[in-house]
N, CA, C and O atoms as a Tinker XYZ file with bonds, in Angstrom:
   348  protein
     1  N      7.351000    0.929000  -26.918000    73     2
     2  CA     6.310000    1.443000  -26.422000    64     1     3
     3  C      6.098000    1.855000  -26.017000    63     2     4     5
     4  O      7.044000    2.576000  -25.698000    81     3
     5  N      4.398000    2.398000  -25.061000    73     3     6
     6  CA     3.209000    2.967000  -25.050000    64     5     7
     7  C      3.432000    4.436000  -24.668000    63     6     8     9
     8  O      3.890000    4.858000  -23.607000    81     7
     9  N      3.077000    5.035000  -25.587000    73     7    10
    10  CA     2.979000    6.622000  -25.843000    64     9    11
    11  C      2.003000    6.776000  -24.299000    63    10    12    13
    12  O      2.351000    7.486000  -23.355000    81    11
    13  N      1.009000    6.114000  -24.329000    73    11    14
    14  CA    -0.114000    6.712000  -23.298000    64    13    15
    15  C      0.241000    6.195000  -21.794000    63    14    16    17
    16  O      0.082000    5.017000  -21.472000    81    15
    17  N      0.711000    7.133000  -20.954000    73    15    18
    18  CA     1.528000    6.593000  -19.485000    64    17    19
    19  C      0.820000    4.921000  -19.084000    63    18    20    21
    20  O      1.222000    3.758000  -19.052000    81    19
    21  N     -0.946000    5.966000  -18.726000    73    19    22
    22  CA    -1.689000    4.467000  -18.261000    64    21    23
    23  C     -1.807000    3.388000  -18.736000    63    22    24    25
    24  O     -2.005000    2.505000  -17.901000    81    23
    25  N     -1.740000    2.875000  -20.436000    73    23    26
    26  CA    -1.667000    1.981000  -20.659000    64    25    27
    27  C      0.352000    1.188000  -20.703000    63    26    28    29
    28  O      0.651000    0.001000  -20.570000    81    27
    29  N      1.215000    2.249000  -20.905000    73    27    30
    30  CA     2.215000    1.584000  -19.984000    64    29    31
    31  C      2.009000    1.331000  -18.739000    63    30    32    33
    32  O      2.883000    0.582000  -18.301000    81    31
    33  N      0.970000    1.730000  -17.715000    73    31    34
    34  CA     1.341000    1.208000  -16.126000    64    33    35
    35  C      1.295000   -0.259000  -16.435000    63    34    36    37
    36  O      2.104000   -1.163000  -16.223000    81    35
    37  N      0.301000   -0.236000  -16.907000    73    35    38
    38  CA    -0.994000   -1.219000  -17.449000    64    37    39
    39  C      0.154000   -2.510000  -17.713000    63    38    40    41
    40  O      0.460000   -3.318000  -16.836000    81    39
    41  N      0.595000   -2.508000  -18.830000    73    39    42
    42  CA     2.306000   -3.240000  -19.409000    64    41    43
    43  C      3.122000   -3.750000  -18.400000    63    42    44    45
    44  O      3.366000   -4.956000  -18.380000    81    43
    45  N      3.574000   -2.994000  -17.561000    73    43    46
    46  CA     4.946000   -2.940000  -17.292000    64    45    47
    47  C      4.490000   -3.419000  -15.782000    63    46    48    49
    48  O      5.278000   -3.757000  -14.898000    81    47
    49  N      2.699000   -3.368000  -15.642000    73    47    50
    50  CA     2.245000   -4.676000  -14.717000    64    49    51
    51  C      1.308000   -5.972000  -14.392000    63    50    52    53
    52  O      0.918000   -6.634000  -13.430000    81    51
    53  N      1.197000   -5.908000  -15.825000    73    51    54
    54  CA     0.155000   -6.802000  -16.219000    64    53    55
    55  C      0.894000   -7.975000  -15.881000    63    54    56    57
    56  O      0.092000   -8.860000  -15.584000    81    55
    57  N      1.970000   -8.331000  -15.804000    73    55    58
    58  CA     2.741000  -10.018000  -16.214000    64    57    59
    59  C      3.405000   -9.937000  -14.749000    63    58    60    61
    60  O      3.654000  -11.029000  -14.238000    81    59
    61  N      3.642000   -9.078000  -14.199000    73    59    62
    62  CA     4.474000   -9.857000  -12.955000    64    61    63
    63  C      4.382000  -10.209000  -11.795000    63    62    64    65
    64  O      3.603000   -9.866000  -10.906000    81    63
    65  N      4.964000  -10.705000  -11.812000    73    63    66
    66  CA     4.888000  -11.752000  -10.531000    64    65    67
    67  C      5.530000  -11.990000   -9.289000    63    66    68    69
    68  O      5.293000  -11.019000   -8.571000    81    67
    69  N      6.362000  -12.979000   -8.587000    73    67    70
    70  CA     6.786000  -12.616000   -7.818000    64    69    71
    71  C      6.093000  -12.761000   -6.219000    63    70    72    73
    72  O      4.928000  -13.161000   -6.228000    81    71
    73  N      6.522000  -12.557000   -5.255000    73    71    74
    74  CA     4.991000  -12.167000   -4.211000    64    73    75
    75  C      5.153000  -10.849000   -3.929000    63    74    76    77
    76  O      6.033000  -10.041000   -4.226000    81    75
    77  N      3.719000  -10.747000   -3.036000    73    75    78
    78  CA     3.178000   -9.512000   -2.855000    64    77    79
    79  C      3.592000   -8.705000   -2.003000    63    78    80    81
    80  O      2.880000   -7.707000   -1.886000    81    79
    81  N      4.908000   -8.779000   -1.043000    73    79    82
    82  CA     5.605000   -8.139000   -1.099000    64    81    83
    83  C      7.249000   -7.432000   -1.503000    63    82    84    85
    84  O      8.107000   -6.916000   -0.787000    81    83
    85  N      7.196000   -7.636000   -2.628000    73    83    86
    86  CA     8.304000   -7.745000   -3.663000    64    85    87
    87  C      7.378000   -6.541000   -3.726000    63    86    88    89
    88  O      7.514000   -5.620000   -2.921000    81    87
    89  N      6.549000   -6.531000   -4.558000    73    87    90
    90  CA     5.781000   -5.285000   -5.413000    64    89    91
    91  C      4.161000   -4.639000   -4.707000    63    90    92    93
    92  O      3.227000   -4.044000   -5.243000    81    91
    93  N      4.266000   -4.836000   -4.095000    73    91    94
    94  CA     3.009000   -3.747000   -3.696000    64    93    95
    95  C      3.644000   -2.117000   -3.305000    63    94    96    97
    96  O      3.098000   -1.153000   -3.841000    81    95
    97  N      4.719000   -1.917000   -2.431000    73    95    98
    98  CA     5.249000   -1.035000   -2.587000    64    97    99
    99  C      5.290000    0.037000   -3.470000    63    98   100   101
   100  O      4.594000    1.050000   -3.540000    81    99
   101  N      6.162000   -0.333000   -4.085000    73    99   102
   102  CA     6.343000   -0.233000   -6.020000    64   101   103
   103  C      5.883000    0.229000   -6.603000    63   102   104   105
   104  O      6.138000    1.145000   -7.385000    81   103
   105  N      4.381000   -0.774000   -6.141000    73   103   106
   106  CA     3.125000   -0.489000   -7.605000    64   105   107
   107  C      2.121000    0.520000   -7.127000    63   106   108   109
   108  O      1.154000    0.984000   -7.731000    81   107
   109  N      2.519000    0.740000   -6.021000    73   107   110
   110  CA     1.012000    1.758000   -5.408000    64   109   111
   111  C      2.191000    2.987000   -5.524000    63   110   112   113
   112  O      1.945000    3.989000   -6.196000    81   111
   113  N      3.427000    2.834000   -4.848000    73   111   114
   114  CA     3.895000    4.232000   -5.197000    64   113   115
   115  C      3.954000    4.902000   -6.796000    63   114   116   117
   116  O      4.083000    6.100000   -7.048000    81   115
   117  N      3.826000    3.820000   -7.760000    73   115   118
   118  CA     3.720000    3.720000   -9.139000    64   117   119
   119  C      2.348000    4.842000   -9.431000    63   118   120   121
   120  O      2.259000    6.020000   -9.776000    81   119
   121  N      1.472000    3.847000   -9.112000    73   119   122
   122  CA     0.173000    4.338000   -9.236000    64   121   123
   123  C      0.291000    5.719000   -8.934000    63   122   124   125
   124  O      0.275000    6.520000   -9.868000    81   123
   125  N      0.418000    6.150000   -7.660000    73   123   126
   126  CA     0.175000    7.144000   -7.030000    64   125   127
   127  C      0.756000    8.656000   -7.489000    63   126   128   129
   128  O      0.225000    9.740000   -7.247000    81   127
   129  N      2.532000    8.301000   -8.535000    73   127   130
   130  CA     2.481000    8.990000   -9.967000    64   129   131
   131  C      1.401000    9.161000  -10.523000    63   130   132   133
   132  O      0.874000   10.243000  -10.779000    81   131
   133  N      0.930000    7.907000  -10.786000    73   131   134
   134  CA     0.396000    7.778000  -12.518000    64   133   135
   135  C     -1.308000    9.078000  -12.392000    63   134   136   137
   136  O     -1.998000    9.606000  -13.264000    81   135
   137  N     -1.353000    9.111000  -10.824000    73   135   138
   138  CA    -2.372000    9.003000  -10.671000    64   137   139
   139  C     -2.468000   11.015000  -10.164000    63   138   140   141
   140  O     -3.473000   11.725000  -10.154000    81   139
   141  N     -1.198000   11.347000   -9.857000    73   139   142
   142  CA    -0.831000   12.104000   -9.741000    64   141   143
   143  C     -0.800000   12.934000   -8.053000    63   142   144   145
   144  O     -0.476000   14.092000   -7.791000    81   143
   145  N     -1.116000   12.186000   -7.424000    73   143   146
   146  CA    -1.373000   11.372000   -6.474000    64   145   147
   147  C     -0.139000   12.191000   -5.678000    63   146   148   149
   148  O      0.550000   13.014000   -6.282000    81   147
   149  N      0.149000   11.752000   -3.685000    73   147   150
   150  CA     1.169000   11.909000   -2.574000    64   149   151
   151  C      1.469000   10.527000   -2.836000    63   150   152   153
   152  O      0.881000    9.448000   -2.911000    81   151
   153  N      2.605000   10.994000   -2.941000    73   151   154
   154  CA     3.790000    8.711000   -2.432000    64   153   155
   155  C      3.145000    9.038000   -0.776000    63   154   156   157
   156  O      3.000000   10.015000   -0.041000    81   155
   157  N      2.794000    7.073000   -0.735000    73   155   158
   158  CA     3.200000    7.537000    1.178000    64   157   159
   159  C      4.129000    7.894000    1.939000    63   158   160   161
   160  O      5.117000    7.543000    1.294000    81   159
   161  N      4.609000    8.489000    3.150000    73   159   162
   162  CA     5.638000    8.580000    3.736000    64   161   163
   163  C      6.064000    7.760000    4.317000    63   162   164   165
   164  O      5.536000    6.746000    4.775000    81   163
   165  N      7.586000    8.312000    4.373000    73   163   166
   166  CA     8.103000    7.405000    5.084000    64   165   167
   167  C      7.666000    7.483000    6.721000    63   166   168   169
   168  O      7.681000    8.592000    7.255000    81   167
   169  N      7.159000    5.924000    7.749000    73   167   170
   170  CA     6.923000    6.115000    8.669000    64   169   171
   171  C      7.763000    5.991000   10.209000    63   170   172   173
   172  O      8.546000    5.145000   10.642000    81   171
   173  N      7.192000    7.271000   10.799000    73   171   174
   174  CA     7.565000    7.186000   12.006000    64   173   175
   175  C      7.425000    6.182000   13.413000    63   174   176   177
   176  O      6.621000    5.259000   13.543000    81   175
   177  N      8.395000    6.620000   14.369000    73   175   178
   178  CA     8.448000    5.659000   15.270000    64   177   179
   179  C      7.139000    5.720000   16.368000    63   178   180   181
   180  O      6.756000    4.670000   16.885000    81   179
   181  N      6.670000    6.643000   16.595000    73   179   182
   182  CA     4.835000    6.382000   17.055000    64   181   183
   183  C      3.258000    6.009000   15.988000    63   182   184   185
   184  O      2.901000    6.475000   14.906000    81   183
   185  N      3.053000    5.675000   16.285000    73   183   186
   186  CA     2.199000    4.742000   15.340000    64   185   187
   187  C      1.065000    6.058000   15.066000    63   186   188   189
   188  O      0.764000    6.053000   13.873000    81   187
   189  N      0.498000    6.953000   15.675000    73   187   190
   190  CA    -0.494000    7.672000   15.530000    64   189   191
   191  C     -0.041000    8.549000   14.615000    63   190   192   193
   192  O     -0.809000    9.101000   13.829000    81   191
   193  N      2.186000    8.916000   14.641000    73   191   194
   194  CA     2.288000   10.091000   13.613000    64   193   195
   195  C      1.707000    9.761000   12.532000    63   194   196   197
   196  O      1.228000   10.569000   11.736000    81   195
   197  N      1.699000    8.158000   12.372000    73   195   198
   198  CA     1.610000    8.366000   10.547000    64   197   199
   199  C      0.313000    8.416000   10.299000    63   198   200   201
   200  O     -0.543000    7.636000   10.715000    81   199
   201  N      0.141000    9.546000    9.466000    73   199   202
   202  CA    -1.127000    9.447000    8.707000    64   201   203
   203  C     -1.345000    8.824000    6.969000    63   202   204   205
   204  O     -2.325000    8.654000    6.244000    81   203
   205  N     -0.271000    8.678000    6.862000    73   203   206
   206  CA     0.296000    7.933000    5.221000    64   205   207
   207  C      1.177000    7.273000    4.819000    63   206   208   209
   208  O      2.010000    7.765000    4.058000    81   207
   209  N      1.239000    5.995000    5.211000    73   207   210
   210  CA     2.115000    4.817000    5.594000    64   209   211
   211  C      2.437000    3.711000    5.032000    63   210   212   213
   212  O      2.730000    2.938000    5.945000    81   211
   213  N      2.561000    3.140000    3.916000    73   211   214
   214  CA     3.687000    1.897000    3.987000    64   213   215
   215  C      3.709000    1.001000    6.019000    63   214   216   217
   216  O      4.340000    1.223000    7.052000    81   215
   217  N      2.735000    0.113000    5.630000    73   215   218
   218  CA     3.284000   -1.017000    7.078000    64   217   219
   219  C      2.719000   -0.682000    8.298000    63   218   220   221
   220  O      3.207000   -1.300000    9.244000    81   219
   221  N      1.689000    0.243000    8.615000    73   219   222
   222  CA     1.272000    0.829000    9.350000    64   221   223
   223  C      0.929000   -0.260000   10.825000    63   222   224   225
   224  O      0.597000   -1.435000   10.977000    81   223
   225  N      1.078000    0.314000   11.266000    73   223   226
   226  CA     0.753000   -1.178000   13.424000    64   225   227
   227  C      0.194000   -0.656000   13.830000    63   226   228   229
   228  O      0.292000    0.473000   14.309000    81   227
   229  N     -0.693000   -1.462000   13.737000    73   227   230
   230  CA    -2.047000   -1.357000   14.292000    64   229   231
   231  C     -2.887000   -2.359000   15.623000    63   230   232   233
   232  O     -2.662000   -3.568000   15.560000    81   231
   233  N     -3.543000   -2.010000   16.439000    73   231   234
   234  CA    -3.925000   -3.931000   17.050000    64   233   235
   235  C     -4.855000   -3.963000   16.930000    63   234   236   237
   236  O     -5.574000   -3.070000   17.379000    81   235
   237  N     -5.433000   -5.219000   16.125000    73   235   238
   238  CA    -5.920000   -6.111000   15.948000    64   237   239
   239  C     -7.464000   -6.706000   17.076000    63   238   240   241
   240  O     -7.507000   -7.868000   17.478000    81   239
   241  N     -8.475000   -5.773000   17.386000    73   239   242
   242  CA    -9.572000   -6.257000   18.400000    64   241   243
   243  C    -10.176000   -7.159000   17.861000    63   242   244   245
   244  O    -10.521000   -6.684000   16.780000    81   243
   245  N    -10.596000   -8.368000   17.938000    73   243   246
   246  CA   -11.155000  -10.028000   17.718000    64   245   247
   247  C    -12.233000   -9.490000   18.123000    63   246   248   249
   248  O    -12.278000   -8.302000   18.441000    81   247
   249  N    -13.847000  -10.747000   18.195000    73   247   250
   250  CA   -15.120000  -10.424000   18.703000    64   249   251
   251  C    -14.869000  -11.547000   19.325000    63   250   252   253
   252  O    -16.080000  -11.715000   19.472000    81   251
   253  N    -14.551000  -12.202000   19.680000    73   251   254
   254  CA   -13.756000  -12.818000   21.480000    64   253   255
   255  C    -13.202000  -12.391000   22.812000    63   254   256   257
   256  O    -13.271000  -12.691000   24.004000    81   255
   257  N    -12.462000  -11.308000   21.786000    73   255   258
   258  CA   -12.334000   -9.817000   23.021000    64   257   259
   259  C    -11.052000  -10.311000   23.248000    63   258   260   261
   260  O    -10.443000  -10.102000   24.297000    81   259
   261  N    -10.639000  -10.919000   22.370000    73   259   262
   262  CA    -8.862000  -10.950000   22.234000    64   261   263
   263  C     -8.084000   -9.803000   21.378000    63   262   264   265
   264  O     -8.915000   -8.936000   21.106000    81   263
   265  N     -6.809000   -9.469000   20.852000    73   263   266
   266  CA    -6.606000   -8.500000   20.211000    64   265   267
   267  C     -5.260000   -9.280000   20.125000    63   266   268   269
   268  O     -4.814000  -10.028000   20.995000    81   267
   269  N     -4.410000   -8.832000   18.340000    73   267   270
   270  CA    -2.847000   -9.221000   18.305000    64   269   271
   271  C     -2.372000   -8.007000   17.484000    63   270   272   273
   272  O     -3.135000   -7.326000   16.800000    81   271
   273  N     -1.493000   -7.865000   17.566000    73   271   274
   274  CA    -0.685000   -7.186000   16.811000    64   273   275
   275  C     -0.323000   -7.073000   15.522000    63   274   276   277
   276  O      0.260000   -8.079000   15.119000    81   275
   277  N     -0.476000   -6.076000   14.594000    73   275   278
   278  CA    -0.414000   -6.199000   12.539000    64   277   279
   279  C      0.004000   -5.192000   12.277000    63   278   280   281
   280  O      0.470000   -4.139000   12.711000    81   279
   281  N     -0.336000   -5.891000   11.217000    73   279   282
   282  CA     0.194000   -4.065000   11.126000    64   281   283
   283  C     -0.703000   -4.369000    9.021000    63   282   284   285
   284  O     -0.970000   -5.403000    8.408000    81   283
   285  N     -0.870000   -2.664000    8.596000    73   283   286
   286  CA    -1.978000   -2.363000    7.059000    64   285   287
   287  C     -0.881000   -2.383000    6.692000    63   286   288   289
   288  O      0.103000   -2.071000    7.363000    81   287
   289  N     -0.901000   -2.909000    5.097000    73   287   290
   290  CA    -0.584000   -2.201000    3.717000    64   289   291
   291  C      0.556000   -1.613000    3.725000    63   290   292   293
   292  O      1.785000   -1.552000    3.730000    81   291
   293  N     -1.104000   -0.976000    3.724000    73   291   294
   294  CA    -0.529000    0.649000    3.177000    64   293   295
   295  C     -2.672000    2.176000    3.248000    63   294   296   297
   296  O     -3.790000    2.324000    2.756000    81   295
   297  N     -1.357000    2.935000    4.586000    73   295   298
   298  CA    -2.894000    3.011000    5.496000    64   297   299
   299  C     -2.796000    4.972000    5.366000    63   298   300   301
   300  O     -1.814000    5.602000    5.758000    81   299
   301  N     -3.936000    5.563000    4.793000    73   299   302
   302  CA    -3.830000    7.005000    5.119000    64   301   303
   303  C     -5.437000    7.029000    5.393000    63   302   304   305
   304  O     -6.395000    6.580000    4.764000    81   303
   305  N     -5.305000    7.748000    6.609000    73   303   306
   306  CA    -6.170000    8.492000    7.800000    64   305   307
   307  C     -7.078000    8.911000    7.339000    63   306   308   309
   308  O     -6.754000    9.790000    6.540000    81   307
   309  N     -8.610000    8.704000    7.418000    73   307   310
   310  CA    -8.688000    9.215000    7.176000    64   309   311
   311  C    -10.057000    9.109000    5.282000    63   310   312   313
   312  O    -11.125000    9.523000    4.833000    81   311
   313  N     -8.476000    7.969000    4.851000    73   311   314
   314  CA    -9.173000    7.233000    3.354000    64   313   315
   315  C     -9.501000    6.357000    3.461000    63   314   316   317
   316  O    -10.679000    6.024000    3.337000    81   315
   317  N     -8.335000    5.461000    3.805000    73   315   318
   318  CA    -8.666000    5.085000    2.794000    64   317   319
   319  C     -7.408000    4.260000    4.131000    63   318   320   321
   320  O     -6.565000    4.763000    4.873000    81   319
   321  N     -8.012000    2.363000    3.823000    73   319   322
   322  CA    -6.643000    1.423000    3.929000    64   321   323
   323  C     -6.927000    0.543000    2.970000    63   322   324   325
   324  O     -7.900000    0.481000    2.219000    81   323
   325  N     -5.627000   -0.383000    3.104000    73   323   326
   326  CA    -5.039000   -1.434000    1.423000    64   325   327
   327  C     -4.189000   -2.161000    1.815000    63   326   328   329
   328  O     -3.087000   -1.883000    2.286000    81   327
   329  N     -5.050000   -3.906000    1.493000    73   327   330
   330  CA    -4.477000   -5.109000    1.840000    64   329   331
   331  C     -4.172000   -5.304000    0.848000    63   330   332   333
   332  O     -5.091000   -5.251000    0.031000    81   331
   333  N     -2.351000   -5.739000    0.128000    73   331   334
   334  CA    -2.018000   -5.645000   -1.121000    64   333   335
   335  C     -2.464000   -7.501000   -1.250000    63   334   336   337
   336  O     -2.436000   -8.317000   -0.328000    81   335
   337  N     -2.761000   -7.687000   -2.364000    73   335   338
   338  CA    -3.005000   -9.448000   -3.014000    64   337   339
   339  C     -2.037000   -9.596000   -4.492000    63   338   340   341
   340  O     -2.042000   -9.150000   -5.639000    81   339
   341  N     -1.361000  -10.373000   -3.777000    73   339   342
   342  CA    -0.534000  -11.275000   -4.912000    64   341   343
   343  C     -1.277000  -12.405000   -5.997000    63   342   344   345
   344  O     -1.324000  -13.584000   -5.646000    81   343
   345  N     -1.775000  -12.044000   -7.149000    73   343   346
   346  CA    -2.794000  -13.393000   -7.798000    64   345   347
   347  C     -1.615000  -13.344000   -8.667000    63   346   348
   348  O     -1.504000  -14.136000   -9.603000    81   347
């Protein structure tokens, strides 16, 4: 096992399989730890209170005027949204 935390992280995740849902929250949490960043917080019942969470509820507005409900895999207000994809 590598003494370098970055190399150890890469080695741990480079052959990860399974589904996107099975891995992305653990991957992001470990990446935050590696980078010395705060990890997402527990979600609250009111979506507007969720400033940094996994699976944030959103309403998608479509070009035809319709809308649909959905979720963003990881959301941090005023910083980023992340949609995880397993390859």
